[in-house]
C-alpha positions in Angstrom: 17.5 -36.3 12.0 19.5 -38.5 14.3 18.4 -38.6 17.9 20.4 -39.1 20.4 16.0 -43.5 29.2 16.0 -47.0 29.2 18.2 -49.1 31.3 21.8 -49.7 30.4 24.3 -52.0 32.0 27.3 -50.2 30.6 26.8 -46.6 31.9 28.4 -45.7 35.2 26.0 -45.2 38.1 26.6 -41.4 38.4 25.5 -41.1 34.8 22.5 -43.4 35.1 20.8 -40.6 37.0 17.5 -41.1 38.8 17.8 -44.8 38.1 16.2 -45.5 41.5 13.4 -42.9 41.5 13.8 -40.9 38.1 13.3 -7.7 22.6 10.5 -6.1 21.9 10.6 -3.0 19.4 7.8 -0.4 19.4 7.6 2.7 17.3 6.8 5.8 19.3 6.4 8.4 16.5 4.1 11.3 17.5 1.0 11.5 15.3 -0.9 14.8 15.3 -3.9 13.8 13.1 -6.1 10.8 12.9 -4.8 7.8 11.1 -6.7 6.6 8.0 -7.9 3.0 8.0 -5.5 2.1 5.2 -2.5 3.7 6.9 -3.5 2.0 10.2 -3.6 -1.4 8.4 -0.2 -0.8 6.9 1.2 0.4 10.3 -0.1 -2.6 12.1 1.3 -5.0 9.4 4.7 -3.2 9.6 4.6 -3.5 13.4 3.9 -7.2 13.3 6.9 -7.6 11.0 9.1 -5.8 13.4 7.8 -7.8 16.3 8.7 -11.0 14.5 12.2 -9.8 14.4 12.5 -10.1 10.6 11.2 -8.5 7.4 9.2 -11.0 5.4 12.2 -13.0 4.2 13.4 -16.6 4.7 11.1 -19.5 5.3 7.4 -19.5 6.0 5.5 -21.9 8.2 1.9 -23.2 7.9 0.5 -25.1 10.9 -2.6 -27.3 10.9 -4.1 -29.1 14.0 -5.8 -32.4 14.6 -8.5 -33.1 17.2 -7.6 -34.2 20.7 -6.7 -37.8 21.1 -8.2 -39.5 24.1 -5.6 -41.3 26.3 -6.1 -43.1 29.6 -4.5 -42.2 32.9 -0.9 -42.9 33.6 0.9 -41.9 30.4 4.6 -41.8 31.1 6.1 -41.3 27.6 5.2 -40.8 24.0 7.3 -41.2 20.9 6.7 -40.8 17.2 8.2 -43.8 15.5 7.3 -43.5 11.8 5.4 -41.5 9.2 4.4 -42.5 5.7 1.9 -41.5 3.0 -1.0 -43.0 4.9 -0.4 -41.4 8.3 1.6 -41.1 11.5 2.6 -43.9 14.0 3.4 -43.2 17.6 3.7 -45.2 20.8 2.3 -44.5 24.3 4.0 -45.9 27.4 1.5 -46.1 30.3 2.1 -47.0 33.9 -0.2 -49.7 35.2 -0.4 -51.2 38.7 0.9 -54.7 38.9 0.3 -55.3 42.6 -0.9 -53.3 45.7 0.2 -53.5 49.3 -1.0 -51.7 52.4 2.0 -49.3 52.4 2.9 -49.2 48.7 2.3 -50.3 45.1 4.4 -51.7 42.3 4.0 -50.5 38.7 4.7 -52.0 35.3 4.6 -50.4 31.8 2.3 -51.2 29.0 2.8 -50.0 25.4 0.4 -49.1 22.7 1.0 -48.3 19.0 -1.3 -45.6 17.6 -1.8 -44.7 14.0 -3.5 -41.5 12.8 -4.2 -40.5 9.2 -3.0 -37.3 7.5 -5.8 -35.3 9.3 -4.8 -36.8 12.6 -7.9 -38.9 12.9 -7.3 -42.1 14.7 -7.0 -45.2 12.6 -6.1 -47.8 15.3 -4.6 -48.2 18.7 -3.0 -51.6 19.4 -1.8 -52.9 22.8 0.5 -55.9 22.7 -0.5 -57.7 25.9 -0.8 -61.1 24.4 2.1 -60.8 21.9 4.5 -59.5 24.6 3.4 -61.7 27.5 6.5 -62.5 29.5 8.7 -60.3 27.3 10.2 -56.8 27.7 9.2 -54.4 24.9 12.3 -52.8 23.3 11.2 -50.6 20.4 9.5 -50.1 17.1 11.8 -49.5 14.1 11.0 -48.6 10.5 13.0 -50.2 7.6 12.3 -49.2 4.0 8.4 -49.3 3.8 7.9 -51.6 6.8 7.6 -51.3 10.5 9.0 -53.8 13.0 8.6 -54.6 16.8 11.5 -55.8 18.9 11.4 -57.3 22.4 13.7 -59.3 24.7 13.3 -62.0 27.3 15.1 -62.9 30.5 14.9 -66.5 31.4 16.7 -66.5 34.7 16.0 -70.1 35.4 17.7 -71.2 32.2 20.1 -68.2 32.5 19.4 -67.0 29.0 18.7 -63.6 27.4 16.9 -63.7 24.0 16.0 -61.1 21.4 12.8 -61.3 19.3 11.4 -59.3 16.3 8.3 -59.2 14.3 6.8 -57.3 11.4 3.8 -55.0 12.1 0.9 -54.8 9.7 0.7 -51.0 9.1 -3.1 -51.2 8.4 -4.1 -52.8 11.7 -1.1 -52.7 14.0 -1.2 -56.5 14.4 1.9 -58.6 14.0 2.3 -60.4 10.7 2.9 -63.8 12.2 4.7 -64.9 15.4 7.8 -63.2 16.9 11.1 -64.6 15.5 14.0 -65.3 17.8 17.0 -63.1 16.6 19.6 -64.0 19.2 20.2 -66.0 22.3 22.9 -65.3 24.9 23.9 -67.1 28.1 23.7 -65.3 31.4 26.7 -65.9 33.7 24.7 -64.8 36.7 21.0 -64.4 37.5 21.9 -60.8 38.3 23.1 -60.0 34.8 21.2 -57.1 33.3 21.5 -57.3 29.5 20.2 -54.8 27.0 19.9 -54.4 23.2 19.5 -51.8 20.5 18.3 -52.2 16.9 19.3 -49.5 14.3 18.6 -49.2 10.6 21.9 -49.0 8.6 23.2 -49.2 5.0 20.8 -46.5 3.9 17.9 -48.3 5.5 18.5 -51.6 3.9 19.5 -53.6 7.0 19.4 -53.7 10.8 22.4 -53.4 13.1 21.6 -55.4 16.3 23.9 -54.6 19.2 23.5 -56.5 22.5 25.1 -55.6 25.8 26.0 -59.0 27.3 28.7 -57.7 29.7 29.6 -59.5 32.9 30.9 -58.3 36.2 34.5 -58.0 35.1 34.4 -57.3 31.3 32.4 -55.6 28.6 31.0 -57.9 26.0 28.9 -56.9 22.9 27.0 -59.0 20.5 27.0 -57.4 17.0 24.8 -58.7 14.2 23.7 -57.4 10.8 20.3 -58.6 9.7 18.2 -58.1 6.5 14.5 -57.2 6.6 13.7 -60.9 6.8 15.8 -61.2 9.9 18.5 -63.3 8.1 21.8 -62.8 9.8 24.4 -61.4 7.3 27.1 -60.9 10.0 27.2 -62.2 13.6 30.0 -61.9 16.2 30.8 -61.2 19.9 33.3 -58.6 20.9 35.0 -58.7 24.3 36.7 -55.6 25.8 39.2 -55.9 28.7 37.8 -53.0 30.7 35.8 -52.6 33.9 32.1 -52.2 32.9 31.6 -49.9 35.9 33.9 -47.4 34.3 32.9 -47.7 30.7 29.9 -46.4 28.7 29.5 -47.4 25.0 28.7 -44.3 22.9 28.4 -45.6 19.4 28.8 -48.6 17.1 29.2 -48.5 13.4 29.4 -51.2 10.8 31.4 -49.8 7.8 31.0 -50.4 4.1 34.3 -52.5 4.2 32.9 -54.7 7.0 34.7 -53.1 9.9 33.1 -52.7 13.3 34.0 -49.4 15.0 33.3 -48.9 18.7 33.4 -45.5 20.4 33.2 -45.4 24.2 33.8 -43.3 27.3 36.1 -44.3 30.1 35.3 -42.9 33.6 37.2 -42.7 36.9 35.9 -42.2 40.5 36.4 -39.0 42.3 35.2 -37.4 45.6 33.0 -34.3 45.3 31.1 -31.9 47.5 31.1 -31.0 51.2 29.7 -34.4 51.9 32.6 -36.2 50.2 30.3 -38.2 47.9 31.8 -40.5 45.3 31.1 -39.8 41.7 32.4 -41.2 38.4 33.6 -38.6 36.0 34.7 -38.7 32.4 38.3 -39.6 31.8 38.8 -40.1 28.1 37.3 -41.4 24.8 38.3 -44.8 23.5 37.9 -45.9 19.9 38.7 -49.4 18.6 38.3 -51.1 15.2 37.4 -54.8 14.8 36.9 -57.1 11.8 33.6 -58.8 11.2 34.8 -61.8 13.2 35.2 -59.7 16.4 39.0 -59.6 16.3 40.5 -56.2 17.3 42.7 -54.7 14.5 43.5 -51.2 15.8 43.1 -48.7 18.6 42.6 -45.2 17.4 44.3 -42.3 19.2 41.7 -39.5 19.2 43.7 -36.7 21.0 45.9 -34.6 18.7 48.8 -32.6 20.2 47.4 -30.3 22.9 43.8 -31.0 21.9 41.9 -33.5 24.0 38.5 -34.9 23.0 35.7 -34.4 25.5 32.6 -35.2 23.3 32.2 -37.1 20.0 29.9 -38.7 17.5 30.6 -41.0 14.6 29.3 -39.8 11.2 29.2 -41.8 8.0 29.6 -39.6 4.8 27.7 -40.3 1.6 30.8 -41.9 0.2 31.0 -44.3 3.1 33.9 -42.6 4.8 33.8 -42.4 8.6 34.2 -39.1 10.5 34.4 -38.3 14.2 32.9 -34.9 15.1 32.9 -33.3 18.6 34.4 -30.9 21.1 37.9 -30.6 22.4 39.7 -29.0 25.3 43.3 -27.6 25.3 44.0 -29.0 28.8 44.4 -32.7 29.7 42.0 -32.3 32.6 39.3 -31.5 30.1 37.6 -29.0 32.4 37.1 -26.3 29.7 35.8 -26.5 26.2 37.9 -24.8 23.6 36.6 -25.8 20.2 34.9 -28.1 17.8 36.7 -30.7 15.6 36.0 -33.1 12.8 38.4 -36.0 12.2 38.4 -38.4 9.2 39.1 -42.0 10.1 40.8 -44.7 8.1 39.3 -47.9 9.4 41.9 -50.0 7.6 44.9 -48.4 9.2 43.2 -47.2 12.4 44.5 -43.6 12.1 43.0 -40.1 11.8 43.7 -38.9 8.2 42.3 -35.3 8.4 41.7 -33.0 11.3 39.7 -29.7 11.1 39.3 -27.4 14.1 37.3 -24.4 15.0 37.9 -22.5 18.3 35.0 -21.6 20.6 35.0 -19.0 23.3 32.7 -20.7 25.8 32.6 -17.6 28.0 30.3 -16.2 25.3 27.9 -19.1 25.6 24.9 -19.4 27.9 24.5 -15.7 29.0 21.1 -15.4 30.4 18.9 -13.4 32.7 15.6 -14.2 34.4 12.3 -12.3 34.0 10.6 -11.9 37.3 7.3 -11.2 35.6 7.3 -14.9 34.5 7.3 -16.1 38.1 4.2 -17.2 39.8 4.0 -18.4 43.4 4.7 -22.0 42.3 7.8 -20.9 40.3 9.1 -18.9 43.2 8.7 -21.8 45.6 10.5 -24.1 43.1 13.4 -21.7 42.9 13.8 -21.6 46.6 13.8 -25.3 46.9 16.5 -25.6 44.2 18.7 -23.0 45.9 18.3 -24.7 49.3 19.3 -28.1 47.8 22.4 -26.6 46.2 23.4 -24.8 49.4 23.0 -28.0 51.4 25.0 -30.0 48.9 21.9 -32.2 48.3 21.7 -31.5 44.6 23.3 -33.9 42.1 24.7 -31.5 39.6 26.3 -33.0 36.5 28.6 -31.0 34.2 27.5 -29.3 31.0 27.3 -31.6 28.1 27.8 -30.5 24.5 25.5 -33.0 22.9 25.4 -33.4 19.1 21.7 -33.6 18.3 21.6 -33.8 14.5 23.7 -34.6 11.5 22.4 -33.8 8.0 24.0 -34.2 4.6 23.2 -31.3 2.3 22.2 -32.8 -1.1 23.3 -29.6 -2.9 27.0 -30.3 -2.3 27.2 -33.2 0.2 28.4 -30.8 2.9 27.8 -31.8 6.5 25.5 -29.8 8.8 25.9 -30.6 12.5 23.9 -29.1 15.4 24.8 -29.4 19.0 23.2 -28.2 22.2 24.6 -27.2 25.6 22.6 -29.3 28.1 22.8 -30.0 31.8 20.9 -32.2 34.2 20.6 -32.0 38.0 18.3 -33.6 40.5 17.4 -33.3 44.2 14.7 -34.4 46.6 12.9 -33.0 49.6 10.4 -34.4 52.1 7.3 -32.9 53.7 4.9 -34.2 56.4 1.2 -33.5 57.2 -1.2 -34.7 59.8 -4.4 -36.5 58.6 -7.2 -35.7 60.9 -9.3 -38.5 59.6 -6.8 -41.3 60.0 -5.1 -39.6 63.0 -1.7 -40.4 61.5 1.2 -38.4 60.1 1.7 -38.7 56.3 5.2 -38.3 54.8 5.9 -37.5 51.2 9.2 -37.3 49.3 9.3 -35.2 46.1 11.9 -35.9 43.4 12.8 -33.0 41.2 14.5 -33.4 37.8 16.0 -30.1 36.4 16.8 -29.9 32.7 18.7 -26.9 31.4 19.1 -26.6 27.6 21.1 -23.6 26.4 22.8 -22.4 23.2 22.6 -24.3 19.9 25.9 -24.5 17.9 25.6 -25.0 14.1 28.6 -26.3 12.3 29.0 -26.4 8.5 31.7 -28.6 7.0 32.4 -29.5 3.4 32.0 -33.1 2.2 35.6 -33.9 3.3 35.0 -32.7 6.8 36.8 -29.3 6.6 34.9 -26.9 8.9 33.7 -23.8 6.9 31.9 -21.9 9.6 30.3 -22.2 13.1 27.4 -20.2 14.4 25.8 -19.9 17.8 22.1 -19.5 18.5 21.7 -18.2 22.1 18.8 -19.7 24.0 18.0 -20.7 27.5 15.3 -23.2 28.6 14.8 -24.5 32.2 12.3 -27.3 32.7 11.5 -29.0 36.0 9.7 -32.3 36.3 8.5 -33.6 39.6 7.2 -36.9 41.0 6.6 -37.9 44.5 5.7 -40.9 46.7 4.3 -41.2 50.1 4.3 -43.7 52.9 0.8 -44.7 51.9 1.8 -45.6 48.3 1.0 -44.1 44.9 4.6 -43.0 44.1 5.6 -43.3 40.5 8.9 -44.7 39.3 11.0 -42.5 36.9 13.8 -44.3 35.2 15.9 -42.2 32.9 19.3 -42.4 31.3 20.4 -39.9 28.6 23.9 -41.3 28.3 25.3 -44.2 26.5 24.6 -46.1 23.3 21.6 -48.1 24.8 19.9 -45.0 26.1 16.7 -44.1 24.2 16.2 -40.4 25.0 12.8 -40.8 26.7 10.0 -38.3 27.5 11.9 -35.9 29.7 12.3 -33.0 29.1 9.0 -32.4 27.3 9.1 -28.8 26.0 12.8 -28.0 25.9 15.4 -28.6 23.2 14.6 -28.4 19.5 14.3 -30.1 16.2 15.8 -29.3 12.8 15.5 -30.0 9.0 17.2 -29.1 5.7 15.1 -27.2 3.2 16.2 -25.2 0.1 19.8 -24.9 1.3 18.6 -23.7 4.7 18.8 -25.3 8.0 15.5 -24.8 9.9 15.4 -25.0 13.7 12.2 -25.2 15.6 12.2 -24.4 19.3 10.2 -23.0 22.2 11.7 -19.7 23.5 10.8 -16.8 25.8 8.4 -14.5 23.9 10.7 -11.5 24.5 13.6 -13.2 22.6 12.0 -12.2 19.3 15.1 -11.0 17.5 18.1 -12.8 16.3 20.5 -12.9 19.2 24.2 -12.8 18.4 27.1 -14.8 19.8 27.5 -13.6 23.4 24.2 -11.8 23.7 22.2 -12.3 26.8 18.8 -13.9 26.4 15.8 -14.5 28.8 15.3 -17.9 30.2 12.0 -19.5 29.5 10.6 -21.4 32.5 6.8 -21.1 32.0 6.3 -22.9 28.7 2.6 -22.0 28.7 3.7 -18.5 28.0 6.4 -19.4 25.5 6.5 -19.0 21.7 7.5 -21.6 19.2 10.0 -19.9 16.8 11.4 -21.1 13.4 15.0 -20.1 12.8 16.3 -20.3 9.3 20.1 -20.5 8.7 21.3 -19.8 5.2 23.9 -22.6 4.7 25.8 -20.5 2.1 26.5 -17.6 4.5 25.4 -18.7 8.0 23.0 -15.7 8.2 19.9 -16.3 10.3 16.3 -15.1 10.3 13.6 -15.9 12.9 9.8 -16.1 12.6 6.9 -16.9 15.0 5.4 -20.3 14.3 3.0 -20.7 17.2 2.0 -19.0 20.5 1.9 -21.6 23.2 -0.9 -21.4 25.8 -2.7 -23.4 28.5 -4.5 -25.3 25.8 -1.5 -26.4 23.7 2.3 -26.5 24.1 4.3 -27.8 21.2 7.1 -30.3 21.9 9.8 -29.8 19.2 12.1 -32.4 20.7 9.6 -35.1 20.0 9.0 -34.2 16.4 9.2 -36.4 13.3 10.6 -34.7 10.2 9.6 -36.0 6.8 11.0 -33.8 3.9 9.6 -30.3 4.5 6.9 -31.4 7.0 7.3 -31.5 10.8 4.9 -33.7 12.8 4.9 -32.9 16.5 2.7 -33.5 19.5 1.2 -30.9 21.8 0.9 -32.7 25.2 0.2 -31.9 28.8 1.5 -34.8 30.9 -0.4 -35.6 34.0 1.1 -38.6 35.8 -2.0 -39.2 37.9 -4.5 -38.0 35.3 -5.2 -38.2 31.6 -2.6 -36.8 29.2 -3.9 -34.1 26.9 -2.6 -34.9 23.4 -3.1 -33.2 20.0 -0.9 -33.3 16.9 0.2 -30.5 14.7 1.7 -30.5 11.2 4.0 -27.7 10.2 4.9 -27.3 6.6 8.0 -25.3 5.8 7.9 -23.3 2.6 
C-alpha cells in the first residue's frame, strides 16, 4: 500500500499547517413457551450474524495480540517501517529537552528503531545518538531484503547541505559500517531550508533520491537513482522557473525509458474570512517531463475540455506505462468535485493518450449525524470551543481534500484498484488563565487544537489500460481532535505537521482515523474504526453516525468483491479503554496486517501493544 509531517520548503505556508505550533437490528418475535437450550444457542448465533451486518460470507479475520511494550515519556510519533520473516521493525520519535529557561524550554527529537519477533516480543531497541550526532534523521527505508537509514546535514558555516545513508544490521539494529555521503549541495543562503526524500523504485531494486534545493526565487530539485550499494546510476539537477512560495511538488517518477516526470500544484493568494486574512489556495496542476540530464522536453496539459483537474496521483502500471489518476471539476474555478478520471501519459510525446471518466454526485457524500449518547462532558466542551472559534473566524478551515491513499495492481488480471478518502483539516487555539495561590502569580495557557475529519472512502476499479469499470462509495465519518498546550511557565510541546507535498511524511496525526487496505482472493479488504451503530453496509448517500469517542468504536473489516463491487462487513475488534487499533499506521504483508494499539500521552508514557490480523 502506498502512503501518502516533516518540513517542506516547497509547500505554501497555508498548507504547511501548524508549522509554528502543530444500525442495530433486533428480532422482537413473541415467544409463548420457554426456549430450549439448543434453540437458544441457535437464536443467539443468528442474532450475532445479524448484528454483524452480514451472514457468514466473505472474508474472516483472526486477531492475535502481543504484550505491552514499555516506552518512555514523550513519544510523539510511531511508524512501522518494515516486516520480514523474523519480525517487525518500527520507529519511535520521542521529544527530549535540549535546554531549559526560567520561562520556557526547547525540545529536540530522538529516534529509536525497535524490532519485535513474530510473537511481538522485543528483540532490540536501538537509539542512534552517536551515529546521528550533528545530523538530522530522515527515514528508514527497506530495499529487497535490507534496511537502510538516511540522514542529512546542514553546514551553515560552509553553506552546504549533505545527504547520508547507511545499511542497518537487522539482527542488532547497528549500522553496518559508517554512513556514506550520497549527495552534497551548496546553500545560497544560511536561511535555505533544504529537504530530501528517498523512495524505492524499479520494483524495489533501486532508490530514487529527490532533494529540494530551492532558493528564494526558483524551485530546484536534485534527482538521483542509486543502487543498493549507493552507486549513482543517474544524477541531475532540475530547475523550475516558478515562485517556490506558490508551488508544491506532489510527485516525482523515474520511468522505464529514463524520463523524469514531475507533478506539482500551483497556488495563488486570496483574501478570506471576516478578518480578511491572506491564504494561498490551489490554482492548477502542473506536469512536466525531463530527460535524465535534467533538460525539459514537454509540458503536459492535464485539463481536458470542460474537465479541470483538482487532485492527482501518478501510477506506474505493471507494463511500465504511466497513468495519472484523480478528481476533476466541470468548472474552471474548481470549487466543486464532479468526477474521477484516469489518464494515460506518453512520456516521449508529453501527451495524454487515453482518458477515462466516472461522474460523482458529491452531494451524496459525507451525510452524517451525531449521536448525543456518545458525548461526555469533555466532548461537549470541545464542541463548544470549536463552534466559538468558527463563529469568531479564528479557525483555519481548509477545503475538503480527496486524497488517494492506496493503489494496488490485482495479480488476477492486472486491473488497477484505487482507494481515496475525503479528508479535511482545521485548527484553532484558545487561551485560559488561572491564579496560583502558592506563587501568587497568574498563569496563562494557550491550547492548540488540531481537528481531523475523515469521511467517505471511494473505491475505483479500472482495467489494466486505465479504463474505469466501476466506482463504489463507502460512507463513513470520523472526527478526531488532538490537543497540545503551552504556558508562560514552559512545558509546551511543539507540533510540526505537513500532510501536503512530496516531502511530507504523513506523521502520527490523526492516530485512530482513516483506514488501511489490502488485496486478497480477488477482494479488496478495508480495515477501519467506525461507530459501533454503523454495523450494516451503508449505501451511496446513506447517513452514518460520526465516531468521535474511539474508545467506544469498533474496528470493522469491509470486503469488496472486485468482480462485482459488492461489499460485506464484519466486526474485527471492539475497541476499549485498554486498546484502540490504529489502522492508518498498519503494515500489510500479503494477507497479514500488523498494526499498533497505542494511547498517546505527550507528557506521560505511551501505551503500546501490537496486533496481527490474518485475513482468510
